[in-house]
C-alpha positions as CSV (number, residue, x, y, z in Angstrom):
1,T,-6.8,0.1,56.0
2,Y,-9.3,0.9,53.2
3,K,-10.5,-0.7,50.1
4,M,-11.7,0.9,46.7
5,S,-14.2,0.1,44.0
6,R,-14.5,0.9,40.5
7,Q,-17.6,0.0,38.4
8,D,-19.5,1.6,35.8
9,G,-17.7,4.9,35.9
10,E,-18.2,5.2,39.7
11,F,-15.3,5.4,42.1
12,E,-15.9,4.4,45.9
13,L,-13.5,4.4,48.7
14,Y,-14.3,2.6,52.0
15,S,-12.4,2.9,55.4
16,N,-12.1,0.4,58.1
17,P,-14.5,1.9,60.8
18,T,-12.5,0.0,63.6
19,E,-9.3,1.5,62.8
20,G,-10.5,4.9,62.1
21,G,-12.0,7.4,59.1
22,I,-10.8,9.2,56.3
23,Y,-10.1,12.8,57.1
24,F,-8.6,14.1,53.9
25,V,-8.6,12.8,50.4
26,N,-6.9,14.4,47.6
27,T,-7.9,13.2,44.0
28,K,-7.1,14.3,40.6
29,L,-10.1,13.8,38.2
30,I,-9.6,12.7,34.6
31,Q,-11.9,13.8,32.0
32,Y,-11.7,12.4,28.4
33,E,-12.6,14.3,25.1
34,H,-12.8,12.4,21.8
35,V,-12.0,14.3,18.7
36,L,-12.2,12.9,14.9
37,V,-9.9,14.5,12.5
38,F,-10.7,14.5,8.9
39,N,-8.5,15.2,5.9
40,N,-9.9,18.5,4.3
41,I,-10.1,17.0,0.8
42,T,-11.5,13.6,0.2
43,K,-10.2,10.9,-2.2
44,F,-12.7,12.3,-4.7
45,N,-11.0,15.6,-4.6
46,D,-13.8,17.2,-2.9
47,V,-13.1,20.2,-0.6
48,I,-14.7,19.9,3.0
49,Y,-14.0,23.2,4.4
50,Q,-12.6,26.3,2.6
51,P,-13.7,29.4,4.3
52,G,-11.9,31.9,1.6
53,L,-14.2,30.8,-1.1
54,G,-17.1,29.6,1.1
55,N,-17.0,26.0,0.3
56,R,-18.0,23.6,2.9
57,Q,-19.8,20.2,3.3
58,H,-22.5,20.8,5.7
59,R,-23.1,17.3,6.7
60,L,-20.6,14.5,7.0
61,R,-21.7,10.6,7.4
62,L,-19.9,8.6,9.7
63,V,-20.3,4.8,9.3
64,G,-18.6,2.3,11.9
65,Y,-18.9,0.1,14.8
66,K,-18.1,0.6,18.6
67,T,-17.7,-2.2,21.2
68,G,-20.6,-3.1,23.5
69,G,-20.6,-1.6,26.9
70,W,-18.0,1.0,25.9
71,D,-18.1,4.0,28.6
72,G,-15.9,6.4,26.7
73,S,-12.6,5.7,28.6
74,L,-9.5,4.4,27.1
75,T,-10.5,0.8,27.3
76,A,-12.6,-1.3,25.1
77,E,-13.7,-4.7,26.0
78,G,-12.3,-7.4,23.4
79,F,-9.8,-5.0,22.2
80,I,-6.1,-3.8,22.7
81,Y,-4.8,-0.5,21.6
82,N,-1.3,-0.4,20.3
83,D,-0.1,3.3,19.7
84,G,3.0,2.1,17.9
85,D,5.4,3.7,20.2
86,V,8.3,1.2,20.7
87,P,10.9,1.8,23.4
88,L,14.5,1.7,22.9
89,W,16.5,-1.4,24.3
90,I,17.9,-0.7,27.6
91,A,20.5,-2.8,29.2
92,N,19.8,-4.5,32.8
93,T,16.1,-4.5,32.1
94,N,13.4,-7.2,32.4
95,Y,11.7,-8.2,29.3
96,V,9.0,-10.9,28.8
97,R,8.5,-13.1,25.9
98,G,6.9,-11.0,23.0
99,D,8.0,-7.7,24.1
100,I,9.2,-5.3,21.2
101,V,12.2,-2.8,21.4
102,K,14.1,-0.8,19.0
103,F,17.8,-1.6,18.7
104,R,20.1,0.2,16.1
105,D,16.9,1.5,14.1
106,K,15.6,-2.0,13.7
107,L,12.6,-3.7,15.7
108,Y,13.0,-7.2,17.7
109,T,10.7,-9.0,19.8
110,S,11.9,-11.0,22.8
111,L,11.9,-14.8,22.3
112,I,12.1,-15.5,26.0
113,N,11.7,-14.1,29.7
114,Q,15.0,-12.4,30.2
115,T,17.0,-9.8,31.9
116,S,19.2,-7.9,29.4
117,T,22.9,-7.8,30.0
118,S,25.3,-4.8,29.0
119,T,25.4,-6.0,25.4
120,F,22.6,-6.8,23.1
121,V,22.1,-10.8,22.7
122,Y,21.0,-11.4,19.2
123,E,20.1,-15.0,20.1
124,N,17.5,-14.1,22.5
125,W,15.7,-11.8,20.0
126,A,14.1,-12.0,16.6
127,Q,14.0,-9.3,14.3
128,T,10.5,-8.1,13.1
129,D,9.7,-6.2,10.0
130,S,6.5,-4.6,11.4
131,F,3.6,-4.8,13.6
132,K,-0.1,-3.8,13.6
133,I,-1.2,-0.5,15.2
134,G,-4.3,1.0,16.2
135,L,-7.5,-0.9,17.7
136,L,-6.7,-4.4,17.5
137,P,-9.0,-7.6,18.7
138,N,-7.6,-9.6,21.6
139,F,-7.5,-13.4,21.8
140,D,-11.1,-13.8,23.3
141,T,-12.5,-11.4,20.2
142,L,-10.5,-13.4,17.8
143,G,-11.9,-16.8,19.1
144,K,-15.4,-15.4,19.3
145,N,-15.1,-14.6,15.6
146,F,-15.0,-18.2,14.5
147,E,-18.5,-18.9,16.0
148,S,-19.9,-16.1,13.6
149,F,-17.6,-17.0,10.5
150,Y,-20.5,-17.5,8.1
151,D,-23.1,-15.4,9.9
152,V,-24.2,-12.4,7.4
153,N,-25.4,-10.6,10.4
154,A,-22.2,-10.4,12.3
155,V,-19.4,-7.9,11.5
156,N,-15.7,-9.1,11.5
157,L,-13.2,-6.4,11.7
158,E,-10.7,-8.5,10.1
159,S,-11.0,-7.8,6.4
160,E,-9.4,-11.4,5.2
161,T,-11.9,-13.2,7.6
162,D,-14.6,-11.2,5.9
163,K,-13.5,-12.0,2.3
164,Y,-13.6,-15.8,3.0
165,G,-16.5,-15.9,5.3
166,K,-19.0,-13.8,3.1
167,G,-17.5,-15.2,-0.1
168,S,-18.9,-18.7,0.8
169,I,-22.1,-17.6,-0.8
170,G,-20.2,-15.8,-3.9
171,Y,-20.0,-12.3,-2.4
172,Q,-17.2,-10.1,-3.3
173,N,-17.0,-6.3,-2.5
174,R,-18.5,-4.2,-5.4
175,D,-18.1,-0.6,-6.2
176,Y,-21.5,0.0,-6.8
177,F,-22.6,-1.0,-3.4
178,N,-19.8,1.2,-1.9
179,Q,-21.1,4.1,-4.1
180,I,-24.6,4.0,-2.7
181,G,-23.4,3.8,0.8
182,L,-24.3,0.6,2.1
183,D,-22.4,-1.1,4.9
184,D,-20.9,-4.5,4.6
185,V,-23.7,-6.2,6.4
186,S,-26.5,-4.6,4.3
187,Q,-24.3,-5.5,1.1
188,V,-24.3,-9.1,1.7
189,K,-27.8,-9.4,2.7
190,F,-28.6,-7.5,-0.6
191,Y,-26.7,-9.9,-2.5
192,Q,-28.0,-12.8,-0.8
193,G,-31.6,-11.9,-1.6
194,M,-30.7,-11.3,-5.4
195,L,-28.9,-14.6,-5.8
196,Q,-31.8,-16.5,-7.3
197,E,-32.5,-13.7,-9.8
198,K,-28.8,-13.1,-10.6
199,G,-28.4,-12.0,-14.3
200,T,-32.0,-11.1,-14.6
201,K,-33.7,-7.7,-15.0
202,N,-35.4,-8.4,-11.7
203,S,-32.3,-8.0,-9.5
204,I,-31.6,-4.7,-11.2
205,D,-35.0,-3.4,-10.8
206,K,-34.9,-4.1,-7.1
207,L,-31.6,-2.2,-6.8
208,I,-33.1,0.7,-8.6
209,R,-36.3,0.6,-6.3
210,S,-34.2,0.9,-3.1
211,K,-34.3,4.1,-1.2
212,F,-31.2,5.7,0.1
213,D,-30.6,9.1,1.9
214,Q,-29.9,11.8,-0.4
215,I,-29.1,9.3,-3.3
216,S,-30.7,9.0,-6.6
217,S,-29.9,5.9,-8.6
218,D,-29.6,5.8,-12.4
219,I,-28.6,2.4,-13.9
220,N,-28.4,1.5,-17.5
221,F,-28.4,-2.2,-18.6
222,Y,-28.5,-3.8,-21.8
223,E,-29.9,-7.5,-22.3
224,E,-27.9,-10.0,-24.4
225,W,-29.5,-13.3,-25.7
226,A,-27.8,-16.4,-26.6
227,I,-29.1,-19.2,-28.9
228,R,-28.3,-22.8,-27.9
229,N,-26.7,-24.6,-31.0
230,A,-26.2,-28.1,-29.4
231,E,-26.0,-30.3,-26.5
232,Y,-23.5,-33.0,-25.4
233,G,-23.7,-35.6,-22.9
234,A,-26.6,-38.1,-22.2
235,T,-29.0,-36.6,-24.6
236,D,-31.2,-39.7,-25.1
237,L,-32.3,-39.4,-21.6
238,N,-34.2,-36.0,-22.4
239,S,-37.6,-36.4,-23.7
240,R,-39.1,-33.3,-25.3
241,V,-42.5,-32.9,-26.7
242,E,-42.8,-29.9,-29.4
243,I,-46.7,-28.7,-29.9
244,L,-47.6,-26.2,-32.6
245,L,-49.8,-23.4,-31.1
246,D,-52.0,-21.4,-33.2
247,E,-51.9,-17.9,-31.9
248,E,-55.2,-16.8,-33.7
249,G,-57.2,-18.9,-31.1
250,F,-55.4,-17.1,-28.3
251,V,-58.1,-14.9,-26.1
252,D,-56.0,-14.2,-22.9
253,N,-52.7,-12.9,-22.1
254,P,-51.1,-15.2,-20.9
255,Q,-53.0,-17.9,-22.2
256,P,-53.6,-21.2,-20.2
257,I,-53.3,-24.3,-22.0
258,T,-54.1,-27.7,-20.9
259,V,-52.6,-31.0,-22.2
260,Y,-54.4,-34.2,-22.2
261,N,-53.2,-37.8,-22.5
262,T,-55.8,-38.8,-24.7
263,I,-56.3,-37.7,-28.3
264,Q,-59.3,-35.2,-28.7
């Protein structure tokens, strides 16, 4: 007898010393290589690489996230990977609830744990139009996301959750943030910081003063003024005092003014 251990990318095989040793081991080593494939033409119609004309982009910036503790293997804690390969329905086969099969060019999901017969029993299956493929969060990750629903420092990979969670402070995705290369977290924090000065010149000045890698900012803005014509509501509760000021007596800019309760 023997026992195995697989932890942190290491494989260990132990034998029982009372029964004998291990005199021959035949193993097959597996090495993973990760490759990113980009379209040669971007959505802005820019060519990434064209050797005939000597056109190329010498540097590409990749913005993304990876799960913690990932060791490069085909596993990611908190996520499942669905490659979209749906098997054909086969007779006399065990299926569990939730299994997806293809039958007559249509997708079906199993409603119960069953063993298929010689004919397809439609009552045990529900037709589905589509399903998500790629890297998907599992149930633990989806449950954990609720704890950081309103946390602007946390990134939720579900776009709809981001839409409502970060929208609690009035944030919406904006093109001018995306064009300067800010990620989602930076966009929300920047918007959160300028809320108190939103609609003023100061919020635009802060955006212009921000430094971005190899990006120059040029923003034109035009102020619009409004004149209040009237008021409505309980206007008698608002008491105002108007004081006529003589600008010829001003000596400083700004000029401090003291108001006394007594007549001078």
